[in-house]
C-alpha positions as CSV (number, residue, x, y, z in Angstrom):
1,M,122.9,-7.3,18.9
2,D,119.5,-8.5,17.6
3,Y,118.0,-11.4,19.5
4,E,117.8,-13.6,16.4
5,V,121.5,-13.0,15.7
6,R,122.6,-13.8,19.2
7,A,120.4,-16.9,19.3
8,E,122.0,-18.1,16.0
9,M,125.5,-17.6,17.5
10,V,124.6,-19.5,20.7
11,K,122.9,-22.4,18.8
12,K,125.8,-23.1,16.4
13,D,129.3,-24.0,17.4
14,Y,131.3,-21.9,14.9
15,V,134.9,-21.7,13.9
16,I,136.8,-19.8,11.3
17,F,138.8,-21.2,8.3
18,C,138.8,-24.6,9.8
19,P,139.8,-27.6,7.5
20,K,136.8,-29.4,6.2
21,N,138.7,-32.2,4.5
22,K,142.0,-32.9,2.8
23,D,141.5,-30.2,0.1
24,D,143.3,-27.0,0.1
25,L,141.9,-24.6,2.6
26,R,141.8,-21.9,-0.2
27,R,139.4,-24.1,-2.1
28,D,136.8,-24.1,0.8
29,Y,137.6,-20.5,1.8
30,P,138.4,-18.5,-1.4
31,E,138.9,-15.4,0.6
32,L,142.3,-16.8,1.7
33,W,143.6,-16.1,-1.8
34,D,143.2,-12.3,-1.2
35,Y,146.1,-12.5,1.3
36,P,149.6,-12.6,-0.3
37,S,151.2,-14.4,2.6
38,L,148.6,-17.1,2.4
39,S,148.3,-17.3,-1.4
40,K,152.1,-17.7,-1.7
41,L,152.2,-21.0,0.2
42,T,152.6,-23.6,-2.5
43,N,151.9,-26.8,-0.5
44,P,148.3,-27.0,0.9
45,S,149.8,-28.9,4.0
46,E,151.6,-25.7,4.8
47,L,148.3,-23.8,5.2
48,V,146.7,-26.5,7.3
49,F,149.7,-26.3,9.5
50,V,149.4,-22.6,9.8
51,W,145.7,-22.9,10.7
52,W,146.4,-25.3,13.5
53,Y,149.4,-23.3,14.8
54,A,148.1,-19.8,14.5
55,C,144.4,-19.5,14.0
56,R,142.5,-18.3,17.1
57,S,139.9,-21.0,16.5
58,S,142.5,-23.7,16.7
59,P,142.0,-25.9,19.7
60,I,145.7,-25.9,20.5
61,I,146.3,-22.2,20.1
62,D,146.9,-21.6,23.9
63,L,149.6,-24.1,24.1
64,P,153.2,-22.9,24.3
65,E,155.1,-22.9,20.9
66,E,157.3,-26.0,21.7
67,K,154.1,-28.1,22.4
68,R,151.8,-26.5,19.7
69,F,154.4,-27.0,16.9
70,P,154.5,-30.9,16.9
71,L,150.8,-31.1,17.2
72,A,150.1,-28.7,14.4
73,I,152.7,-30.6,12.2
74,S,150.9,-33.9,13.1
75,Q,147.7,-32.6,11.7
76,A,149.2,-31.2,8.5
77,Y,151.7,-33.9,7.6
78,K,151.7,-37.7,8.0
79,G,154.4,-40.3,8.6
80,A,157.9,-39.7,7.5
81,R,157.2,-36.2,6.2
82,A,155.9,-35.1,9.6
83,N,159.2,-36.3,11.2
84,E,161.2,-34.6,8.5
85,V,159.5,-31.2,9.1
86,L,159.9,-31.6,12.9
87,S,163.6,-32.4,12.6
88,K,164.1,-29.5,10.2
89,Y,162.5,-26.7,12.3
90,A,162.6,-28.0,15.9
91,P,165.2,-30.8,16.1
92,T,165.6,-30.7,19.9
93,G,161.9,-30.1,20.7
94,Q,162.4,-26.4,21.3
95,A,160.2,-23.6,19.9
96,P,160.5,-23.9,16.2
97,S,162.7,-21.9,13.9
98,L,160.4,-21.3,10.9
99,P,161.0,-20.0,7.4
100,E,160.0,-16.4,6.7
101,E,157.1,-17.3,4.4
102,W,155.6,-19.4,7.2
103,K,156.1,-16.6,9.7
104,A,154.3,-14.2,7.4
105,A,151.4,-16.6,6.9
106,I,151.2,-17.3,10.7
107,T,151.0,-13.5,11.4
108,T,148.1,-13.2,8.9
109,M,146.1,-16.2,10.1
110,N,146.6,-15.0,13.8
111,S,145.1,-11.6,12.8
112,F,141.7,-12.9,12.0
113,N,139.2,-12.0,14.6
114,P,136.8,-15.0,15.2
115,F,134.1,-13.1,17.1
116,M,133.8,-10.3,14.5
117,R,133.8,-12.8,11.6
118,I,131.2,-15.0,13.2
119,E,129.0,-12.0,13.9
120,M,129.3,-10.8,10.3
121,A,128.5,-14.3,8.9
122,V,125.5,-14.7,11.2
123,D,124.4,-11.1,10.2
124,N,124.6,-12.2,6.6
125,L,122.2,-15.1,7.2
126,F,119.9,-12.8,9.2
127,L,119.8,-10.1,6.6
128,L,119.2,-12.7,3.9
129,R,116.2,-14.0,5.6
130,Q,114.9,-10.4,6.0
131,C,115.4,-9.8,2.2
132,Q,113.5,-13.0,1.5
133,R,110.6,-12.0,3.6
134,H,110.4,-8.6,1.9
135,I,110.6,-10.0,-1.6
136,R,108.1,-12.9,-1.0
137,Q,105.4,-10.9,0.8
138,E,102.2,-10.5,-1.2
139,N,101.2,-7.1,-2.2
140,Q,97.7,-6.4,-3.4
141,G,97.4,-2.9,-1.9
142,A,97.0,0.4,-3.6
143,Q,99.2,1.5,-6.5
144,K,101.6,3.5,-4.1
145,D,101.9,0.4,-1.9
146,R,102.9,-1.7,-4.9
147,E,105.4,0.9,-6.0
148,D,106.9,1.0,-2.5
149,Y,107.1,-2.8,-2.6
150,L,108.9,-2.9,-5.9
151,K,111.5,-0.4,-4.6
152,T,112.0,-2.4,-1.5
153,A,112.2,-5.6,-3.4
154,A,114.8,-4.1,-5.8
155,L,116.9,-3.0,-2.8
156,A,116.5,-6.4,-1.2
157,R,117.8,-8.2,-4.3
158,K,120.8,-5.9,-4.5
159,I,121.6,-6.7,-0.8
160,Q,121.1,-10.5,-1.6
161,S,123.6,-10.2,-4.4
162,E,126.2,-8.6,-2.0
163,I,125.6,-11.4,0.6
164,L,126.0,-14.1,-2.1
165,K,129.5,-12.7,-3.0
166,D,130.4,-13.0,0.7
167,I,129.0,-16.6,0.9
168,E,130.8,-17.7,-2.3
169,K,134.1,-16.4,-0.8
170,G,133.5,-18.6,2.3
171,N,131.2,-16.3,4.3
172,H,134.0,-14.7,6.3
173,G,135.7,-18.1,6.8
174,V,132.9,-19.2,9.2
175,E,131.8,-22.8,9.4
176,E,129.9,-25.0,12.1
177,R,132.5,-27.1,13.9
178,H,130.6,-30.4,13.0
179,N,131.2,-29.7,9.3
180,T,135.0,-29.6,9.8
181,T,137.8,-32.0,10.7
182,L,137.7,-31.1,14.4
183,E,136.5,-34.6,15.2
184,N,140.3,-34.9,15.3
185,L,140.3,-32.8,18.5
186,E,140.1,-36.0,20.6
187,D,143.2,-37.4,18.9
188,V,145.0,-34.1,19.4
189,S,144.0,-34.0,23.1
190,S,145.3,-37.6,23.5
191,T,148.6,-36.8,21.9
192,F,149.1,-33.8,24.0
193,H,148.3,-35.8,27.2
194,K,150.9,-38.5,26.1
195,Q,153.5,-35.8,25.6
196,Q,152.7,-34.4,29.1
197,V,153.0,-37.9,30.8
198,K,156.4,-38.5,29.1
199,R,157.8,-35.2,30.6
């Protein structure tokens, strides 16, 4: 891996497909519309639940199902609706019995590889900078040098266009943690701790 790419990955605290606000995740990460199991979910809260419950970037992903489920529900739903969903799918605090469309969405979300996606997103930014350097360099050399420059610039612009498509679809779902709602992590940890104390 190139040093600049590695340095970028170390410097930034990246997550994938993490909620940024109360909007539909598919608005922030249009790539998610490409997956039938995720595009079929009619309620945006369902997709937020799926992220917390199944994404490998979720801060609760390593908890057992019966602990992870109520925490994921508490992040996706509020008040009476959260209690209603908990009662419906895990009435006695057991591992949840979920509807098939949720199971399919969970399988898809869990399949996303954070490391590879982060690496590809950082590579996009690195390659974009390289293209910009090629395009913006002054060329006042011989005729052949200028022709070579124009060929290189044309290729760089083509690559830029491809990168732009990735970025507009959410750049592989990658975002810096501080740009997301993971400031709620402290609340999640507190809730989990309280549950453990009650045991």
